Legacy VTK file of the C-alpha trace (Angstrom):
# vtk DataFile Version 3.0
C-alpha trace
ASCII
DATASET POLYDATA
POINTS 112 float
-201.961 42.290 44.226
-201.918 45.359 46.443
-203.702 47.247 43.693
-206.569 44.754 43.892
-206.810 45.042 47.689
-206.647 48.829 47.420
-209.356 48.962 44.761
-211.589 46.491 46.590
-211.317 48.442 49.831
-212.094 51.768 48.129
-215.155 50.369 46.366
-216.336 48.629 49.543
-216.065 51.816 51.611
-217.180 54.255 48.922
-220.906 54.083 49.749
-220.184 54.807 53.417
-217.408 57.430 53.451
-215.928 59.967 51.051
-213.242 58.955 48.569
-210.461 60.562 50.611
-211.193 58.365 53.629
-211.806 55.309 51.443
-208.533 55.961 49.602
-206.554 56.284 52.810
-208.032 53.063 54.181
-207.391 51.343 50.854
-203.719 52.312 51.009
-203.300 50.896 54.531
-205.014 47.628 53.587
-202.935 47.307 50.405
-199.703 48.217 52.205
-200.388 45.591 54.866
-201.075 42.961 52.225
-197.946 43.981 50.283
-195.817 43.809 53.425
-197.052 40.288 54.125
-196.371 39.101 50.560
-192.926 40.717 50.630
-192.198 39.005 53.937
-193.227 35.515 52.840
-192.261 35.624 49.152
-190.256 38.525 47.684
-187.739 38.740 50.553
-188.212 35.251 51.977
-184.475 34.477 52.080
-183.591 37.123 54.678
-183.816 36.987 58.456
-186.937 38.941 59.421
-187.564 41.221 62.378
-190.617 40.425 64.528
-193.797 40.913 62.507
-195.146 43.951 64.381
-191.806 45.778 64.188
-191.287 45.005 60.518
-194.868 45.993 59.643
-194.391 49.330 61.406
-191.116 49.923 59.552
-192.807 49.014 56.290
-195.613 51.525 56.815
-193.120 54.211 57.881
-190.871 53.571 54.866
-193.871 53.600 52.568
-194.980 56.993 53.882
-192.981 58.548 51.017
-194.802 56.311 48.568
-198.049 57.229 50.308
-197.476 60.908 49.500
-196.839 60.104 45.826
-199.586 57.470 45.617
-202.426 59.106 47.502
-201.321 62.589 46.475
-201.925 61.572 42.876
-205.206 59.876 43.806
-206.464 62.851 45.857
-205.558 65.367 43.125
-207.366 63.325 40.498
-210.430 62.972 42.745
-210.421 66.714 43.374
-209.994 67.836 39.767
-211.250 65.084 37.460
-214.939 64.107 37.816
-214.346 60.884 35.871
-212.196 59.633 38.764
-215.009 60.349 41.222
-217.246 58.136 39.088
-214.515 55.519 38.495
-211.998 55.634 41.370
-209.999 52.762 39.895
-208.451 55.282 37.468
-207.041 57.307 40.353
-205.991 54.205 42.253
-204.040 52.939 39.228
-202.369 56.312 38.652
-201.465 56.592 42.323
-200.128 53.050 42.441
-197.807 53.781 39.549
-196.675 57.048 41.149
-195.756 55.372 44.450
-194.410 52.048 43.190
-190.754 52.998 42.777
-190.552 54.746 46.151
-192.239 51.874 47.965
-190.080 49.131 46.466
-186.777 50.980 46.885
-187.436 52.025 50.479
-188.788 48.599 51.406
-185.723 46.892 49.943
-183.208 49.230 51.560
-184.842 49.958 54.939
-187.242 47.157 55.815
-186.158 43.907 54.162
-182.381 43.916 54.547
LINES 1 113
112 0 1 2 3 4 5 6 7 8 9 10 11 12 13 14 15 16 17 18 19 20 21 22 23 24 25 26 27 28 29 30 31 32 33 34 35 36 37 38 39 40 41 42 43 44 45 46 47 48 49 50 51 52 53 54 55 56 57 58 59 60 61 62 63 64 65 66 67 68 69 70 71 72 73 74 75 76 77 78 79 80 81 82 83 84 85 86 87 88 89 90 91 92 93 94 95 96 97 98 99 100 101 102 103 104 105 106 107 108 109 110 111
């Protein structure tokens, strides 16, 4: 689901800002959505920290995934014109690159 929020945000912002800004905003929107879904569904059985604290921890933990995710996206935007025309390709590649980091760090540091 985060992929859809990420893609939607990038395509919504694309006419107004460059793909680097749109991609960064897309990641934050998707990460926020993913945190919320993890809180209410994936890790629903645990005792949760206050929302603002847990959200901050989630974004901090996912900073590693951000480097893998948006690093992949930014490199593809910079060096592959097809991704500039169709950003969803870079978003998908970046999502796959960051997925393992984000899940592992979320499970071990945020939702415990």
